[in-house]
Structures are given as structure tokens and as C-alpha cells.
C-alpha positions in Angstrom: 130.0 81.1 80.9 132.6 78.3 80.4 131.5 74.9 79.1 131.7 71.8 81.2 134.6 69.5 80.6 135.1 65.7 80.3 138.4 64.3 81.5 139.7 61.1 79.8 142.5 59.2 81.7 144.3 56.4 79.9 148.0 55.6 79.4 147.3 54.3 75.9 147.4 57.3 73.4 145.2 55.5 70.8 142.5 54.8 73.4 142.6 58.4 74.7 142.1 59.7 71.1 139.4 57.2 70.4 137.3 58.2 73.4 138.0 61.9 72.7 136.7 61.4 69.2 133.5 59.6 70.4 132.9 62.4 72.9 133.3 65.0 70.2 130.7 63.1 68.1 128.3 63.2 71.1 128.6 67.0 71.4 131.2 67.2 74.2 133.5 69.8 72.7 135.6 70.5 75.7 137.7 67.3 76.4 140.9 67.0 78.5 143.2 64.0 77.8 145.5 62.7 80.6 148.1 59.9 80.2 148.3 59.2 83.9 146.5 59.4 87.2 149.0 62.0 88.4 148.4 64.2 85.4 144.6 63.8 85.9 144.9 65.1 89.4 146.8 68.1 88.1 144.0 68.8 85.6 141.4 68.5 88.4 143.3 71.0 90.4 143.4 73.4 87.5 139.8 73.1 86.3 137.9 72.0 89.5 134.2 72.3 89.2 134.2 72.6 85.4 134.8 68.9 85.0 131.5 67.2 84.6 132.7 63.7 84.0 135.9 61.6 84.3 136.4 58.5 82.1 139.3 56.5 83.5 141.1 53.3 82.6 141.8 50.9 85.4 145.2 49.4 84.3 147.8 52.2 84.3 151.4 52.2 85.5 152.4 54.2 88.6 148.9 55.2 89.6 146.2 52.8 88.4 142.5 53.7 88.3 141.7 52.3 91.7 144.3 54.5 93.4 142.9 57.5 91.4 139.5 56.7 92.8 140.9 57.0 96.3 142.4 60.4 95.5 139.1 61.6 93.9 137.3 60.7 97.1 139.7 62.6 99.2 139.1 65.6 96.9 135.3 65.2 97.4 135.1 65.0 93.6 131.5 65.5 92.4 132.1 64.7 88.7 130.4 61.7 87.2 132.8 58.7 87.0 132.9 56.1 84.2 135.4 53.3 84.6 136.7 51.8 81.4 138.8 48.7 81.0 139.4 45.5 79.0 139.8 43.4 82.2 137.4 40.6 83.2 133.9 41.8 84.0 134.0 40.7 87.7 137.0 42.9 88.2 135.3 45.9 86.5 132.3 45.3 88.7 134.4 45.3 91.9 136.0 48.5 90.8 132.6 50.0 90.4 131.7 48.9 93.9 134.9 50.6 95.2 133.8 53.9 93.5 130.5 53.7 95.2 132.1 52.8 98.6 134.1 56.0 98.2 130.9 58.0 97.8 131.7 58.9 94.2 129.1 59.6 91.6 129.5 56.5 89.5 127.8 56.7 86.0 128.7 53.2 85.1 131.4 50.9 83.6 132.5 50.6 80.0 134.3 47.6 78.5 136.7 48.4 75.7 134.7 46.2 73.3 131.4 47.8 74.2 129.4 49.5 71.4 129.8 53.3 71.0 126.2 54.0 72.1 127.0 52.6 75.5 129.1 55.7 76.2 126.2 57.9 75.1 123.9 56.0 77.4 126.1 56.4 80.4 126.6 60.1 79.8 122.8 60.5 79.5 122.7 60.0 83.3 125.1 62.8 83.9 124.0 65.8 86.0 126.6 68.2 84.8 127.7 70.9 87.2 126.9 74.5 86.3 130.3 76.1 85.8 131.2 79.3 87.6 128.3 79.1 90.1 130.1 77.6 93.1 132.0 79.1 96.0 135.5 78.2 96.8 138.4 79.0 99.2 138.0 81.6 101.9 134.5 82.6 100.8 133.2 79.0 101.2 135.0 78.6 104.6 133.3 81.7 105.8 129.9 80.5 104.6 130.4 77.2 106.5 131.4 78.7 109.8 129.0 77.8 112.7 127.9 81.4 113.2 127.0 81.8 109.6 125.2 78.5 109.4 123.1 79.4 112.4 122.1 82.7 110.8 121.2 80.9 107.6 119.0 78.4 109.5 117.3 81.2 111.4 116.8 83.2 108.2 115.2 80.4 106.3 118.0 80.3 103.7 117.9 76.5 103.4 115.0 75.5 101.0 113.6 72.2 99.8 113.9 71.2 96.2 111.6 68.4 95.1 112.3 65.2 93.1 109.1 63.5 92.1 108.5 59.7 92.4 106.5 58.2 89.5 104.2 55.2 89.7 104.8 53.2 86.5 101.3 51.7 86.7 99.4 55.0 86.6 102.0 57.3 85.1 101.3 59.7 88.0 103.6 61.3 90.6 102.6 59.7 93.9 105.2 61.5 96.1 108.3 63.6 96.0 111.5 63.7 98.0 112.5 67.0 99.6 116.2 67.7 99.2 117.9 70.5 101.1 119.5 73.2 99.0 121.3 76.4 100.0 121.2 79.2 97.4 123.5 82.1 98.3 124.3 85.5 96.8 125.1 86.0 93.1 123.2 82.9 92.0 125.7 80.5 93.7 124.6 77.3 95.3 126.3 75.5 98.2 125.6 71.8 97.8 124.6 69.4 100.6 128.0 67.6 100.2 129.5 70.8 101.6 126.9 72.1 104.1 125.7 68.8 105.7 129.1 67.8 107.2 129.6 71.4 108.4 126.2 71.4 110.1 127.0 68.0 111.7 130.3 69.4 113.0 128.4 72.4 114.4 125.7 70.3 116.1 123.0 71.8 113.9 121.5 68.8 112.0 118.4 68.9 114.1 117.9 72.6 113.2 118.2 71.7 109.5 115.7 68.9 109.8 113.0 71.1 111.5 113.7 74.0 109.1 113.1 71.6 106.2 109.9 70.3 107.8 108.5 73.8 108.3 109.3 74.7 104.6 107.9 71.4 103.3 104.7 71.7 105.3 104.1 75.3 104.0 104.6 74.1 100.4 102.3 71.2 100.9 99.5 73.5 102.2 99.8 75.5 99.0 99.6 72.4 96.9 96.5 71.2 98.8 94.8 74.6 98.1 95.5 73.9 94.4 94.2 70.3 94.7 97.6 68.8 94.2 97.8 66.0 96.7 101.0 64.0 97.2 103.1 62.7 100.0 106.5 64.3 100.6 109.6 62.4 101.9 112.1 64.1 104.2 115.5 62.7 105.1 116.1 62.3 108.8 119.6 61.8 110.2 120.3 59.3 112.9 121.3 62.1 115.2 117.8 63.5 114.9 116.2 60.1 115.2 117.9 59.5 118.6 116.1 62.5 120.2 113.4 61.1 122.3 111.2 64.3 122.1 111.4 64.4 118.3 108.2 62.4 117.6 105.9 64.7 119.6 107.6 67.8 118.2 107.2 66.6 114.6 103.6 65.6 115.3 102.8 69.1 116.6 104.3 70.8 113.5 102.2 68.7 111.2 99.0 69.3 113.2 99.7 73.0 113.4 99.9 73.1 109.5 96.5 71.4 109.3 98.0 68.2 107.8 98.2 64.6 108.9 101.2 62.5 109.8 100.5 60.1 106.9 101.2 63.0 104.5 104.9 62.8 105.4 107.4 60.0 104.6 110.4 59.9 106.9 113.5 58.4 105.1 116.2 56.8 107.2 119.4 55.7 105.6 119.9 52.0 106.2 123.6 52.1 107.1 122.9 54.5 110.0 120.5 52.1 111.8 123.2 50.2 113.7 124.0 53.3 115.8 122.2 53.3 119.2 119.8 50.7 117.9 117.4 50.5 120.9 116.9 54.3 121.0 116.3 54.4 117.2 113.8 51.6 117.4 111.9 53.4 120.1 111.6 56.8 118.3 111.0 55.3 114.8 108.3 52.9 116.1 106.6 55.8 117.9 106.6 57.8 114.6 104.9 54.8 112.9 102.3 54.7 115.7 101.5 58.3 115.0 100.9 57.6 111.4 104.1 58.8 109.7 105.3 56.6 106.8 108.8 55.2 107.5 111.1 54.5 104.5 114.3 52.6 104.6 116.7 54.5 102.2 119.6 53.1 100.2 118.4 49.5 100.8 121.0 46.9 100.1 124.1 49.0 101.1 124.0 48.3 104.9 125.1 45.3 106.8 121.8 43.9 108.2 119.1 44.9 105.7 116.8 42.0 106.5 117.0 42.5 110.2 115.9 46.1 109.8 112.8 45.0 107.9 111.9 42.6 110.6 112.5 44.8 113.6 111.2 48.2 112.4 107.8 49.1 110.9 109.0 50.4 107.5 106.3 50.8 104.9 108.5 52.0 102.0 111.7 50.4 100.7 114.0 52.4 98.5 116.5 50.4 96.5 119.9 52.1 96.2 120.5 53.6 92.8 123.8 51.6 92.4 121.8 48.4 91.8 119.5 50.1 89.3 122.5 51.5 87.4 124.4 48.3 87.3 121.6 45.8 86.9 121.2 45.9 83.1 124.8 44.9 82.6 125.8 42.9 85.7 124.2 39.6 86.6 124.8 40.0 90.4 123.3 43.5 90.5 120.3 42.3 88.5 119.7 39.4 90.9 119.9 41.7 94.0 117.5 44.2 92.3 114.9 41.5 91.5 115.2 40.0 95.1 114.8 43.4 96.7 111.6 44.1 94.7 110.3 40.7 95.6 111.0 41.2 99.3 109.2 44.6 99.3 106.2 43.3 97.4 105.8 40.3 99.7 106.1 42.6 102.8 103.3 44.8 101.3 105.7 47.7 101.1 105.9 50.4 98.5 109.1 49.8 96.6 110.9 52.7 95.1 113.9 52.3 92.7 116.3 55.3 93.0 118.8 56.6 90.5 116.9 55.8 87.3 118.9 57.9 84.9 118.2 56.4 81.4 115.3 55.1 79.4 117.1 51.7 79.3 117.1 51.5 83.1 113.4 52.5 83.2 112.4 49.7 80.8 114.6 47.2 82.6 112.8 48.0 85.9 109.4 47.5 84.3 110.6 44.0 83.3 111.8 43.3 86.9 108.4 44.2 88.3 109.4 47.7 89.6 106.5 50.0 90.2 107.7 53.4 91.6 110.8 55.1 90.2 112.8 58.2 91.1 115.7 59.7 89.1 116.8 62.0 86.3 115.0 60.0 83.7 111.7 60.8 85.4 112.5 64.3 86.8 115.4 66.2 88.3 115.2 67.9 91.7 113.5 71.3 91.2 112.5 74.3 93.3 109.0 74.7 94.6 107.5 76.8 91.8 109.0 74.5 89.1 107.7 71.4 90.9 104.2 73.1 91.2 104.1 73.7 87.4 105.3 70.1 86.8 102.5 68.7 89.0 99.9 71.0 87.4 100.9 69.9 83.9 100.8 66.2 84.9 97.3 66.7 86.4 96.1 67.8 83.0 97.3 64.6 81.3 95.0 61.5 81.3 96.1 58.6 83.6 97.5 55.5 81.9 
């Protein structure tokens, strides 16, 4: 199996070699060096999914780092992005914000005077792709056709993987987020970045939500039989939230499984809440009346965060991972993170910090008063059996 690659983009030959040497010392033996954004795009076209991370300078002739980010977004690049520059910190922070706005997987920013261990810290948060396991071209297009998607939903091919949320006060897993995964033949995996837009285009997002609910409830029943009690969070799209019969249907599914509404956390992405606001307020408030726990996801990335907290009965607040990842090095991000935690605590909400990918970020959150964390530093998303073993092993450990 081919090793994952790191792509370094910098017009300065000395800087390229310097980063290449640092990567080699950190154990990354497969490094590509590009002198321009255009050459970087050629390398991406050649090596595709093997590229695990891209380290790019901002100031380059012809195609600078910001233009490169736009092209990466168009390519739906899933590699981890590290932006590197000697420019003023505010400009580097703005560039990081642009990467996040494009939906790219930003690992962080790196000043040219930063210590060498900073690069190691950023790469520690990297979830490297597994080479040779994806589907491309005609095979992928066939898999994402509406007829094939319907068959996959009816056949129960979409399965939940679980990412635990840890309470820093007790050291225990208090809940887990269910993330949709689609394993296909030959050990390949089609990621949600591919299948969710295809399901939306085919009008099948409701079917995915209910398929996930059924699978999650079945898993929760097994966990209860093993005395493993935790809440599970399921993501709900706004398209599903706007269905007026959704609350009753969801309630019936939970009751038929012998569980209670309070066992499920329904996560709604904040930026979606401005669509058909009155309908969303009705269905979400009814869910809350039934006992479901409502969670506002990606808090801080929408345009009217505080209005959502006033108007809707959210009981959990999930701080977007971008603030967590930037807070230890950026004053503005740190201020927003502290304020978000303070708001949640004062509204008697559970506050979850997403995207905790390094030990440094974890300790920083402790210092900010954070209590519940989710991210690769705690646990990666895992299939049901692996999550069961994780929960069982944790149950044997003494509480803090």
C-alpha cells in the first residue's frame, strides 16, 4: 500500500527544502515539493487521495496561497491544510478564516519564525487518508446515482460510526456523535463529503436520517443490555427539520425501541437555522417538548448565534472546532472561545468543544473552563464494535 504524501508549496527553494527536512525528521518520508500554486495543482491531479497534508506559503507570484485555497475548494480537497507565511499575524489569521469558509480541513497556521515543534503539533491533528481505498471516476459516479443510493438506503448500507464526547471533570464518556459512513465492496469507503450532496440532490436526506436513527437505536439497545449508558447525538439537516410530521415519527421510533426521547441529542447546524425559520422553530420546539435534547452545532459560524439561543430551546452548545484549533495562538479566537463557554454555562447548557486534536488544545480548554470535549485527541470516529470495546475498557477504569 502506498504511503501518504505531504505537499509543500513555496516559491522560495530554501524554505521548501527546510520544511522538507523538518518533515523527514518527523517521519514523513514521502514529501512533494512545489515551487508554485500551478505546479501544486498538477501534483494534486497526479497523486489525488494520497496527499494527506498541504503546507502552503501565502505570498507567491502568479498564484498566491489564497488563490490556491480557492482551487483546492473547487477540487473538494480533503487534505489537511497548513498555511505558512512571514506576514503579519492578522493577515495569517484572515487567511485561516478563508480556508475554513471554503470548507477546507485547516490544521492551523505556521509563522516562518515559529519553533520546529509547532509543525509537529499541527500534524498531530492530521487524520491522514488511507491510500488506495477510495473510489474514483465512473465507479464513484455509478455509486452516487439516485437508483444506487436508494438501494443502499433500503439495504442498510449506511452505518453509524461513533465519536465519543469526554467530560473533563469525570474523565468519562457522557455521549457520542453518530456519523454516517458508507463502506462499499473491496474495503472502500465513500465519505459523507461525497454521498451527502448526492443524497440531497436526489431528495433522499430524510431517508438517510431515519436510516441512521434506526441503526443508532439498535446499537443503543445493545449497549443498554451491557450496562453501557450514554446519550447519542444524530445530525439533522434543515430539510428534515422542516417536515411537520417528523417529531411524531421520531418519537414513535424511539418508543418502539424501548428508549426515551432524552436518550437522543439532535444536532442542528447553526448556519442552517435562517432557512424557513418559523417552520424550524415549530418542529424543533416540539422535539424539545417531547424530551429530545437539542444541540446547536458549529456555534459561532452563523450570522445570528445569540438570536438562536434566545428563540430556540437548545440544551447543548457545540463550539466550532475552528475556534478551538486557533485559540491557543490567536487572541481573537481565544476571546470568542472563552465567551462562548461563558454564554453556555450561564444559560445552563452543556458546552461541547469540537475539533480537539492535540494535547495542547485539550489543556488550553481546561484553562478556559471547558468541560466536555470531542476530537481526535480524545477518540477518533469508530464503528460500533470498536466503540463498544472503547466504552467497556473505560468502564473498568476508576473515575477521576
